[in-house]
VOMI-532656 format. One record per residue: x, y, z of N, C-alpha, C in turn. Coordinates in pm, whole numbers, padded with zeros to 5 digits, always signed. Layout:
VOMI-532656
XYZXYZXYZ;...
This chain:
VOMI-532656
+01785-01375-01306+01733-01442-01187+01770-01366-01060;+01894-01315-01057+01939-01239-00940+01855-01113-00922;+01829-01043-01033+01748-00920-01023+01608-00952-00972;+01548-01057-01025+01413-01094-00983+01407-01121-00834;+01504-01195-00781+01503-01229-00638+01519-01105-00551;+01615-01019-00586+01640-00900-00503+01525-00801-00513;+01471-00783-00635+01360-00689-00652+01236-00736-00577;+01207-00866-00584+01092-00921-00511+01109-00901-00360;+01230-00923-00310+01255-00905-00167+01239-00759-00127;+01288-00669-00212+01276-00525-00182+01129-00483-00175;+01048-00531-00269+00907-00496-00269+00833-00561-00153;+00875-00681-00117+00813-00749-00002+00837-00672+00126;+00959-00623+00144+00990-00545+00264+00908-00417+00269;+00884-00356+00152+00804-00234+00148+00658-00261+00185;+00602-00370+00133+00459-00391+00151+00424-00447+00289;+00515-00525+00350+00483-00578+00483+00504-00472+00591;+00587-00370+00562+00609-00259+00655+00663-00311+00788;+00795-00326+00795+00860-00380+00914+00833-00296+01038;+00807-00168+01019+00780-00082+01135+00651-00122+01205;+00551-00164+01126+00426-00209+01187+00433-00355+01230;+00499-00437+01148+00503-00580+01177+00591-00611+01297;+00710-00550+01304+00806-00581+01410+00823-00469+01511;+00756-00355+01487+00769-00242+01578+00901-00171+01567;+00967-00180+01449+01096-00114+01431+01078+00038+01428;+01174+00110+01483+01166+00256+01487+01184+00316+01348;+01275+00259+01269+01303+00312+01135+01353+00199+01045;+01266+00150+00958+01303+00041+00867+01349+00092+00732;+01352+00225+00716+01386+00284+00586+01524+00242+00534;+01630+00239+00619+01761+00197+00567+01761+00055+00511;+01687-00035+00574+01681-00173+00525+01609-00178+00391;+01498-00106+00381+01422-00104+00256+01504-00045+00142;+01573+00065+00169+01654+00129+00065+01774+00045+00027;+01828-00032+00122+01942-00119+00092+01908-00219-00017;+01793-00284-00005+01756-00384-00104+01712-00320-00235;+01658-00198-00227+01624-00127-00350+01749-00092-00430;+01852-00046-00362+01974-00009-00435+02046-00133-00486;+02036-00244-00413+02093-00370-00463+02021-00413-00590;+01889-00401-00591+01812-00435-00711+01848-00341-00826;+01864-00212-00795+01902-00116-00897+02040-00144-00955;+02134-00182-00870+02270-00213-00916+02271-00336-01006;+02200-00440-00965+02192-00561-01048+02129-00528-01182;+02023-00447-01181+01954-00409-01304+02047-00328-01394;+02117-00231-01338+02199-00139-01417+02318-00209-01481;+02373-00309-01415+02497-00370-01463+02480-00508-01526;+02354-00554-01537+02330-00682-01606+02238-00667-01725;+02192-00545-01751+02103-00521-01864+02171-00423-01961;+02122-00415-02086+02182-00320-02182+02176-00177-02126;+02291-00116-02114+02298+00014-02046+02269+00131-02140;+02207+00234-02082+02191+00362-02150+02308+00448-02103;+02415+00449-02181+02541+00508-02136+02526+00655-02097;+02449+00728-02177+02433+00871-02149+02369+00893-02012;+02272+00809-01976+02207+00824-01846+02298+00783-01731;+02385+00686-01756+02481+00647-01654+02578+00763-01627;+02618+00833-01733+02705+00949-01718+02631+01061-01644;+02506+01085-01681+02427+01190-01616+02406+01160-01468;+02384+01033-01436+02369+00997-01295+02498+01024-01219;+02611+00989-01279+02739+01020-01216+02758+01169-01198;+02711+01247-01295+02719+01392-01287+02633+01445-01172;+02515+01387-01154+02428+01426-01042+02497+01401-00909;+02559+01284-00897+02632+01251-00774+02746+01351-00750;+02817+01385-00857+02927+01480-00846+02879+01618-00801;+02767+01663-00856+02712+01795-00819+02675+01797-00671;+02610+01692-00623+02574+01689-00481+02698+01688-00392;+02804+01622-00439+02929+01616-00361+02996+01753-00355;+03001+01822-00469+03062+01955-00473+02983+02052-00385;+02850+02045-00393+02768+02133-00309+02789+02103-00161;+02810+01975-00129+02837+01937+00010+02970+01996+00057;+03070+01993-00030+03200+02050+00005+03191+02201+00027;+03107+02266-00053+03098+02412-00047+02992+02463+00051;+02919+02371+00113+02814+02412+00206+02873+02480+00328;+02805+02583+00376+02849+02656+00495+02767+02619+00618;+02688+02512+00605+02603+02468+00716+02689+02404+00825;+02684+02456+00946+02772+02412+01055+02744+02268+01098;+02618+02226+01089+02582+02092+01138+02585+01987+01027;+02659+02015+00919+02667+01920+00807+02727+01788+00854;+02670+01677+00804+02717+01542+00840+02735+01459+00714;+02855+01405+00696+02880+01319+00579+02799+01190+00588;+02773+01143+00708+02690+01024+00725+02549+01048+00672;+02492+01162+00707+02358+01198+00657+02360+01216+00506;+02465+01278+00454+02477+01298+00310+02481+01165+00236;+02564+01072+00283+02580+00944+00214+02451+00863+00217;+02379+00866+00328+02253+00792+00336+02150+00848+00237;+02144+00979+00226+02052+01041+00131+02094+01014-00013;+02224+01012-00038+02274+00984-00172+02240+00842-00214;+02250+00747-00122+02212+00608-00150+02064+00601-00184;+01982+00673-00110+01838+00674-00134+01806+00728-00274;+01871+00837-00313+01848+00895-00444+01898+00804-00555;+02016+00746-00535+02077+00660-00637+01997+00533-00660;+01930+00484-00556+01853+00360-00567+01749+00369-00677;+01691+00487-00697+01588+00504-00799+01648+00539-00935;+01748+00625-00935+01807+00667-01062+01870+00551-01137;+01919+00450-01066+01982+00335-01130+01886+00264-01226;+01758+00266-01195+01660+00198-01281+01639+00270-01414;+01692+00392-01425+01678+00469-01550+01807+00465-01632;+01901+00379-01594+02029+00375-01665+02048+00250-01750;+01945+00166-01761+01955+00044-01841+01818+00012-01901;+01817-00072-02003+01694-00110-02072+01642-00243-02019;+01514-00253-01990+01460-00378-01934+01444-00487-02039;+01460-00609-01997+01426-00723-02081+01276-00749-02068;+01223-00835-02155+01080-00864-02151+01037-00920-02016;+01119-01009-01959+01085-01067-01829+01088-00962-01719;+01176-00862-01732+01179-00752-01635+01051-00671-01641;+01005-00646-01762+00881-00568-01780+00766-00638-01710;+00749-00766-01737+00639-00841-01677+00647-00837-01525;+00768-00858-01472+00787-00862-01326+00755-00728-01262;+00816-00621-01311+00801-00489-01249+00657-00439-01261;+00597-00454-01379+00460-00406-01398+00360-00486-01314;+00376-00616-01309+00282-00699-01234+00291-00673-01085;+00414-00662-01032+00431-00635-00889+00374-00498-00853;+00403-00398-00937+00351-00264-00909+00199-00260-00914;+00140-00334-01009-00006-00335-01023-00074-00405-00906;-00009-00508-00851-00068-00584-00741-00036-00525-00603;+00065-00440-00596+00113-00386-00468-00001-00322-00385;-00085-00233-00440-00190-00171-00357-00288-00272-00300;-00326-00370-00381-00422-00471-00334-00360-00556-00225;-00235-00597-00244-00166-00676-00141-00152-00596-00013;-00124-00467-00025-00111-00381+00093-00242-00375+00171;-00354-00365+00100-00484-00362+00167-00511-00496+00236;-00477-00606+00172-00498-00738+00232-00412-00757+00357;-00285-00716+00349-00198-00727+00465-00244-00632+00575;-00289-00513+00537-00342-00418+00635-00464-00474+00707;-00547-00546+00632-00664-00611+00694-00620-00717+00794;-00516-00792+00758-00462-00893+00850-00404-00827+00975;-00328-00719+00957-00272-00647+01073-00382-00594+01164;-00490-00545+01104-00602-00494+01183-00668-00608+01263;-00681-00724+01200-00740-00839+01268-00655-00883+01385;-00522-00873+01368-00429-00913+01474-00406-00803+01577;-00465-00685+01553-00451-00575+01647-00320-00501+01636;-00252-00513+01521-00122-00447+01504-00136-00303+01457;-00243-00271+01384-00261-00136+01332-00405-00117+01288;-00437+00005+01247-00571+00036+01197-00573+00027+01045;-00683-00026+00993-00698-00034+00847-00740+00101+00790;-00817+00179+00868-00862+00311+00829-00810+00412+00930;-00776+00531+00880-00733+00639+00968-00822+00760+00945;-00843+00839+01049-00926+00959+01038-00837+01082+01050;-00845+01172+00950-00758+01290+00953-00825+01405+01027;-00761+01521+01024-00809+01636+01101-00940+01693+01045;-00977+01655+00921-01103+01699+00863-01217+01602+00894;-01184+01492+00961-01283+01390+00992-01303+01291+00879;-01215+01293+00779-01226+01203+00665-01160+01071+00696;-01230+00961+00669-01172+00829+00688-01087+00796+00565;-00963+00755+00589-00868+00728+00481-00817+00585+00490;-00823+00515+00379-00774+00377+00374-00623+00376+00397;-00578+00294+00491-00438+00294+00531-00360+00176+00476;-00426+00061+00460-00355-00058+00416-00249-00095+00517;-00135-00145+00469-00026-00183+00559+00080-00074+00571;+00069+00034+00492+00178+00132+00485+00135+00275+00514;+00008+00299+00539-00040+00434+00568-00103+00499+00446;-00197+00592+00466-00271+00652+00354-00184+00723+00251;-00086+00801+00297-00003+00878+00204+00079+00787+00113;+00142+00685+00173+00222+00592+00094+00134+00504+00005;+00018+00462+00058-00073+00380-00022-00128+00459-00140;-00147+00590-00120-00192+00674-00232-00089+00675-00344;+00040+00690-00309+00145+00685-00410+00155+00549-00477;+00142+00442-00396+00147+00307-00452+00027+00281-00542;-00089+00337-00506-00209+00320-00589-00194+00386-00725;-00136+00506-00727-00109+00575-00853-00013+00493-00939;+00096+00445-00879+00193+00364-00952+00129+00235-01003;+00048+00173-00919-00020+00050-00959-00118+00072-01072;-00189+00184-01069-00285+00213-01176-00214+00233-01309;-00099+00300-01306-00020+00319-01429+00031+00185-01481;+00084+00101-01390+00136-00030-01430+00026-00117-01489;-00090-00121-01422-00200-00202-01471-00252-00150-01605;-00244-00019-01627-00287+00038-01755-00198-00009-01869;-00067-00015-01844+00025-00068-01945-00008-00214-01977;-00034-00293-01873-00068-00433-01894-00201-00446-01968;-00295-00358-01936-00425-00361-02003-00413-00330-02151;-00320-00240-02186-00299-00205-02326-00246-00324-02406;-00181-00416-02339-00123-00531-02408-00206-00658-02394;-00274-00674-02278-00340-00802-02253-00490-00792-02230;-00541-00669-02219-00684-00645-02206-00744-00705-02079;-00879-00721-02086-00956-00794-01986-00932-00755-01842;-00883-00852-01765-00872-00838-01620-00779-00725-01579;-00682-00689-01662-00589-00584-01624-00655-00446-01626;-00757-00428-01707-00833-00304-01703-00906-00293-01570;-00963-00404-01524-01028-00405-01394-00928-00382-01282;-00807-00434-01299-00702-00412-01199-00662-00265-01193;-00654-00199-01310-00623-00056-01313-00732+00024-01240;-00857-00015-01261-00967+00054-01194-00965+00027-01044;-00929-00096-01004-00920-00128-00862-00811-00045-00794;-00695-00033-00860-00587+00048-00804-00627+00195-00794;-00698+00243-00895-00747+00382-00890-00846+00400-00777;-00934+00301-00759-01030+00306-00649-00962+00309-00513;-00858+00228-00496-00783+00227-00370-00718+00363-00347;-00664+00421-00453-00602+00553-00441-00703+00656-00393;-00823+00652-00449-00927+00747-00407-00971+00723-00264;-00972+00597-00221-01013+00567-00083-00910+00613+00019;-00785+00634-00025-00687+00692+00067-00711+00842+00087;-00798+00900+00003-00829+01044+00008-00704+01128-00010;-00606+01076-00082-00487+01153-00117-00519+01235-00241;-00522+01365-00227-00577+01450-00332-00499+01445-00463;-00369+01470-00458-00290+01473-00581-00282+01336-00647;-00249+01228-00573-00246+01096-00637-00380+01055-00697;-00491+01089-00630-00623+01052-00681-00652+01123-00813;-00622+01253-00818-00646+01328-00940-00559+01276-01055;-00434+01245-01024-00342+01197-01128-00378+01056-01171;-00420+00971-01078-00459+00834-01113-00576+00834-01210;-00673+00920-01184-00789+00929-01274-00751+00991-01409;-00681+01104-01403-00650+01177-01526-00547+01109-01613;-00435+01068-01552-00324+01013-01631-00358+00876-01688;-00410+00786-01605-00440+00652-01657-00551+00658-01761;-00652+00744-01738-00758+00757-01839-00703+00807-01971;-00617+00909-01967-00557+00962-02090-00465+00860-02156;-00388+00787-02075-00299+00682-02128-00378+00579-02207;-00482+00527-02145-00559+00421-02208-00630+00470-02334;-00676+00594-02331-00748+00648-02447-00653+00675-02563;-00537+00734-02534-00445+00772-02641-00371+00652-02699;-00322+00564-02611-00238+00454-02658-00317+00338-02715;-00442+00319-02671-00521+00208-02724-00571+00240-02865;-00572+00137-02951-00622+00155-03087-00750+00076-03111;-00813+00032-03003-00935-00046-03013-01052+00037-02963;-01151+00055-03046-01272+00128-03007-01346+00054-02898;-01351-00079-02909-01419-00161-02809-01355-00141-02672;-01222-00141-02669-01150-00125-02543-01179+00011-02481;-01184+00114-02562-01212+00248-02511-01353+00256-02451;-01448+00194-02519-01586+00194-02469-01594+00121-02335;-01528+00003-02327-01529-00073-02203-01463+00007-02090;-01356+00078-02122-01286+00157-02021-01378+00264-01964;-01450+00334-02050-01542+00438-02004-01654+00379-01918;-01710+00265-01962-01819+00202-01888-01774+00154-01751;-01664+00080-01749-01613+00029-01621-01573+00144-01529;-01506+00245-01584-01461+00358-01504-01578+00433-01442;-01683+00453-01520-01802+00522-01469-01865+00446-01355;-01873+00314-01367-01933+00231-01262-01850+00238-01133;-01718+00226-01146-01632+00227-01028-01637+00362-00956;-01624+00471-01031-01626+00603-00970-01762+00631-00905;-01870+00591-00973-02004+00610-00917-02020+00531-00787;-01968+00409-00783-01979+00327-00663-01901+00390-00547;-01781+00442-00576-01701+00505-00472-01771+00628-00413;-01829+00709-00500-01896+00829-00451-02028+00795-00381;-02090+00684-00418-02212+00642-00349-02180+00600-00206;-02067+00529-00189-02030+00477-00058-01966+00583+00031;-01878+00666-00027-01801+00762+00054-01795+00900-00009;-01896+00935-00085-01893+01060-00159-01876+01183-00072;-01948+01188+00041-01942+01306+00126-01803+01326+00185;-01741+01216+00230-01607+01228+00289-01501+01259+00184;-01516+01197+00067-01420+01225-00040-01427+01371-00083;-01547+01424-00096-01563+01563-00138-01512+01659-00031;-01530+01623+00098-01477+01706+00206-01327+01720+00194;-01261+01607+00167-01115+01607+00156-01070+01679+00029;-01135+01646-00085-01090+01701-00213-01115+01852-00225;-01224+01899-00165-01259+02040-00179-01193+02129-00074;-01124+02067+00021-01062+02147+00128-00940+02221+00074;-00925+02345+00117-00809+02425+00080-00693+02408+00177;-00717+02329+00283-00613+02308+00383-00497+02228+00323;-00377+02261+00365-00256+02197+00312-00193+02101+00412;-00270+02061+00513-00222+01965+00614-00093+02012+00680;-00077+02141+00697+00042+02195+00760+00159+02215+00667;+00142+02182+00539+00253+02200+00443+00295+02345+00433;+00198+02437+00439+00231+02578+00427+00321+02623+00542;+00297+02569+00662+00381+02603+00776+00522+02547+00758;+00530+02424+00708+00661+02363+00682+00737+02443+00578;+00670+02480+00470+00736+02553+00361+00787+02689+00408;+00709+02756+00491+00752+02887+00541+00877+02875+00628;+00880+02774+00713+00995+02757+00801+01120+02719+00723;+01106+02629+00625+01222+02585+00548+01272+02694+00453;+01181+02779+00406+01221+02886+00315+01318+02983+00381;+01306+02996+00512+01398+03085+00585+01541+03032+00577;+01557+02899+00576+01691+02841+00564+01746+02855+00422;+01656+02854+00324+01700+02876+00186+01764+03013+00172;+01706+03113+00238+01762+03248+00233+01898+03256+00303;+01920+03171+00400+02049+03172+00472+02158+03098+00395;+02120+02995+00320+02217+02916+00244+02171+02906+00098;+02172+03017+00026+02108+03021-00107+02187+02952-00219;+02317+02947-00210+02397+02903-00325+02423+02753-00329;+02470+02695-00218+02506+02553-00217+02432+02473-00110;+02339+02536-00042+02250+02465+00049+02316+02414+00175;+02241+02326+00244+02287+02273+00373+02340+02131+00360;+02334+02074+00242+02383+01938+00222+02269+01841+00196;+02290+01752+00102+02188+01653+00067+02146+01573+00190;+02014+01563+00211+01961+01485+00321+01942+01560+00452;+01988+01685+00460+01985+01757+00586+01855+01834+00611;+01765+01833+00516+01640+01906+00535+01564+01854+00657;+01567+01721+00678+01491+01662+00788+01542+01705+00925;+01667+01752+00931+01723+01797+01059+01685+01940+01093;+01626+02012+00998+01602+02155+01017+01463+02188+01069;+01368+02100+01047+01231+02129+01090+01223+02128+01242;+01162+02230+01299+01156+02242+01444+01074+02129+01505;+01109+02093+01629+01038+01984+01697+00891+02018+01717;+00862+02144+01742+00722+02186+01762+00639+02163+01636;+00692+02208+01522+00619+02193+01397+00613+02047+01353;+00719+01974+01377+00721+01832+01343+00615+01756+01421;+00600+01790+01549+00498+01724+01632+00357+01762+01588;+00341+01886+01544+00208+01933+01502+00165+01873+01369;+00260+01853+01278+00226+01802+01143+00253+01653+01128;+00315+01590+01229+00346+01446+01227+00438+01409+01111;+00530+01496+01077+00625+01467+00970+00749+01554+00985;+00859+01508+00925+00981+01589+00920+01019+01618+00775;+00935+01574+00681+00965+01589+00538+00911+01721+00484;+00969+01767+00374+00933+01897+00317+00802+01894+00241;+00766+01778+00183+00647+01766+00100+00649+01863-00018;+00767+01892-00066+00787+01973-00186+00930+01951-00230;+00949+01871-00333+01084+01834-00373+01162+01952-00431;+01095+02046-00491+01164+02164-00544+01224+02246-00430;+01146+02262-00325+01195+02334-00207+01305+02254-00139;+01287+02123-00127+01386+02040-00057+01522+02045-00125;+01524+02027-00257+01653+02027-00327+01717+02167-00327;+01634+02270-00335+01688+02407-00328+01752+02430-00192;+01688+02377-00088+01742+02392+00047+01871+02310+00065;+01874+02190+00008+01985+02098+00035+02108+02123-00053;+02086+02164-00178+02202+02186-00267+02205+02327-00324;+02117+02414-00275+02119+02554-00317+02057+02575-00454;+02043+02700-00490+01986+02733-00621+02074+02680-00734;+02204+02687-00715+02296+02640-00818+02282+02490-00838;+02294+02415-00730+02286+02270-00740+02150+02221-00785;+02042+02282-00733+01907+02238-00769+01880+02260-00917;+01926+02372-00972+01906+02399-01115+01978+02295-01201;+02100+02262-01162+02178+02164-01239+02117+02025-01227;+02076+01987-01106+02015+01856-01085+01887+01841-01165;+01805+01945-01167+01679+01941-01242+01707+01922-01391;+01802+01995-01444+01836+01983-01586+01890+01844-01619;+01973+01789-01529+02031+01657-01552+01924+01548-01548;+01830+01560-01454+01723+01460-01445+01631+01467-01567;+01598+01589-01610+01516+01604-01731+01590+01546-01852;+01722+01567-01859+01801+01511-01969+01796+01359-01969;+01796+01297-01850+01783+01151-01842+01650+01104-01900;+01543+01175-01867+01411+01138-01918+01402+01160-02069;+01462+01268-02119+01462+01295-02263+01540+01187-02338;+01651+01142-02282+01728+01034-02344+01644+00908-02358;+01568+00877-02253+01481+00760-02260+01370+00781-02362;+01313+00900-02364+01204+00929-02456+01247+00915-02602;+01372+00948-02629+01424+00942-02766+01471+00802-02805;+01479+00712-02710+01532+00579-02740+01433+00501-02829;+01482+00431-02931+01391+00359-03023+01311+00248-02956;+01359+00195-02843+01286+00088-02776+01163+00141-02703;+01157+00271-02682+01043+00331-02614+00933+00357-02717;+00832+00272-02719+00727+00282-02820+00605+00361-02773;+00574+00353-02646+00457+00425-02593+00504+00560-02537;+00546+00646-02628+00608+00772-02588+00510+00866-02520;+00385+00873-02568+00288+00964-02510+00256+00925-02366;+00244+00795-02342+00216+00748-02206+00330+00786-02112;+00454+00763-02156+00570+00796-02075+00577+00946-02048;+00549+01025-02149+00555+01170-02135+00449+01220-02037;+00329+01164-02044+00222+01206-01953+00253+01171-01808;+00306+01052-01785+00338+01012-01648+00451+01098-01593;+00551+01128-01674+00662+01214-01628+00612+01354-01594;+00523+01408-01677+00466+01540-01648+00387+01537-01517;+00311+01428-01497+00235+01413-01372+00329+01404-01252;+00443+01337-01271+00539+01323-01162+00594+01459-01119;+00621+01547-01215+00672+01679-01181+00566+01761-01107;+00439+01742-01142+00332+01810-01069+00322+01753-00927;+00327+01621-00919+00320+01550-00790+00432+01594-00696;+00549+01624-00753+00666+01660-00672+00649+01792-00599;+00553+01873-00639+00532+02003-00575+00462+01991-00441;+00401+01873-00412+00326+01858-00287+00364+01734-00208;+00458+01653-00259+00493+01530-00188+00641+01498-00202;+00683+01394-00128+00825+01355-00124+00853+01248-00229;+00844+01285-00354+00847+01187-00461+00983+01124-00484;+01092+01195-00452+01225+01140-00475+01276+01057-00357;+01210+01065-00244+01257+00994-00127+01165+00879-00086;+01048+00869-00146+00953+00763-00113+00944+00666-00231;+00974+00540-00204+00979+00440-00311+00846+00428-00384;+00736+00431-00310+00606+00413-00373+00573+00525-00471;+00633+00643-00452+00609+00757-00540+00702+00756-00662;+00832+00739-00637+00927+00746-00749+00910+00629-00845;+00860+00516-00794+00844+00399-00881+00749+00423-00996;+00668+00528-00989+00578+00556-01100+00657+00594-01225;+00773+00660-01207+00858+00693-01321+00924+00566-01377;+00969+00479-01287+01029+00352-01329+00927+00268-01404;+00806+00260-01351+00699+00184-01416+00665+00244-01553;+00661+00377-01559+00631+00443-01687+00737+00411-01791;+00864+00412-01751+00973+00380-01842+00969+00235-01886;+00955+00144-01791+00954+00001-01822+00833-00035-01908;+00717+00020-01873+00597-00010-01950+00601+00047-02090;+00663+00162-02107+00670+00226-02239+00763+00152-02334;+00845+00062-02280+00936-00014-02366+00869-00132-02435;+00740-00149-02415+00670-00262-02476+00641-00238-02622;+00591-00343-02687+00556-00332-02828+00425-00256-02846;+00419-00177-02951+00296-00107-02985+00208-00201-03067;+00076-00204-03032-00013-00291-03107-00028-00241-03250;-00043-00330-03347-00051-00289-03488-00168-00196-03514;-00143-00093-03594-00248+00004-03624-00357-00055-03709;-00330-00163-03782-00427-00219-03873-00535-00299-03802;-00511-00336-03673-00608-00416-03601-00700-00326-03521;-00833-00326-03549-00925-00243-03471-00936-00290-03327;-00933-00423-03304-00926-00478-03170-00878-00620-03180;-00838-00674-03067-00770-00802-03065-00869-00918-03062;-00810-01039-03072-00892-01158-03077-00972-01178-02948;-00910-01146-02833-00983-01165-02708-01097-01066-02694;-01086-00947-02760-01198-00853-02764-01313-00914-02843;-01283-00978-02955-01386-01041-03037-01458-01150-02958;-01379-01234-02887-01439-01343-02812-01528-01291-02700;-01485-01181-02633-01565-01127-02523-01699-01074-02571;-01707-01036-02701-01833-00987-02758-01909-01095-02832;-01853-01219-02831-01920-01328-02899-01903-01325-03049;-01799-01256-03097-01776-01246-03241-01681-01356-03283;-01716-01433-03380-01630-01540-03431-01608-01518-03579;-01497-01572-03627-01465-01560-03769-01552-01655-03849;-01613-01611-03958-01696-01699-04039-01609-01804-04109;-01669-01923-04125-01600-02030-04197-01619-02008-04347;-01511-01977-04413-01516-01952-04557-01451-02070-04628;-01528-02130-04715-01476-02246-04788-01376-02200-04893;-01257-02256-04885-01154-02219-04981-01179-02288-05114;-01152-02219-05224-01174-02280-05356-01077-02394-05378;-01128-02499-05438-01042-02616-05465-00957-02589-05586;-00834-02641-05583-00747-02623-05701-00802-02699-05822;-00788-02637-05938-00838-02702-06060-00730-02796-06115;
């Protein structure tokens, strides 16, 4: 009960966006506080994956050692601790096994998050608090919802994965919900999340489902939704998707790479990347983030620390993949692979809407696998008007 209350509050704070609702300058510490509280309750009240708890402690130790050995003059322990809390908030969810009620809660909230964000964004637009749509430098209109196009794109990808897991177990409306989340992701015109939402969820549903009827319905519904999106906004979507522009990421990467050369071994300290981007470039790109987690961790903990952290995080995922409770292994593996691709262009470890896709993949993969002997379920039969024939049983002699 405690986990449910704290997790719901954490997600509520994320979706209402206190910065837009109350005009706060930076609501991130408040949001991360409740996320780490939810992670702590989850980690210490559910069956623990001891190896992952040890690996998480090892990750914390590596960042601490690199901080001690850093030669960066402007290093701040306050900045380090805040970044460590942010990182730990997500890793905690990978150190314990979810109960059935946890699965339902996390998957359902993640699946509904993009739709709720759009509804709240519509309300904010009506009240004059923010814009529902934003226009980028290419002239493309991007759905903003209550949290902005980039964050909504990450939330849409996470929601599509969550709804796909629910669709594999409950069919019907959850397949439509997965398509709705994918549609929202595409309307944000976020290139990487849109490609991953289409590719990963489609592959998940095709590989993990054992019902031919379900696969056919998925293809039909998916074709209709994608066709409708391209009919309404095809020209703008193609302008965004076909553009080779990196939205200033290349400029950010070039500037930060110079600091990597200056502090190659132990970096500048966890969390300090945001302090290094020049004010001129930050104003031009409207961001202080690296938009490349490989570059960010190399900059913050050096080549030594980044290599160790990467190996430790992969080991955590492998431990989960090998666990007997993880039944949908292919789905989990595909989402994790997509996450590593996503990390090359976005802030996946520091943005809750992005990292939650790994949590959702883990929680969803812990569900029961449908029996191989059943071609499709009873609700599939009913939706097609198929009923079981009444067979008269022989009377005993």
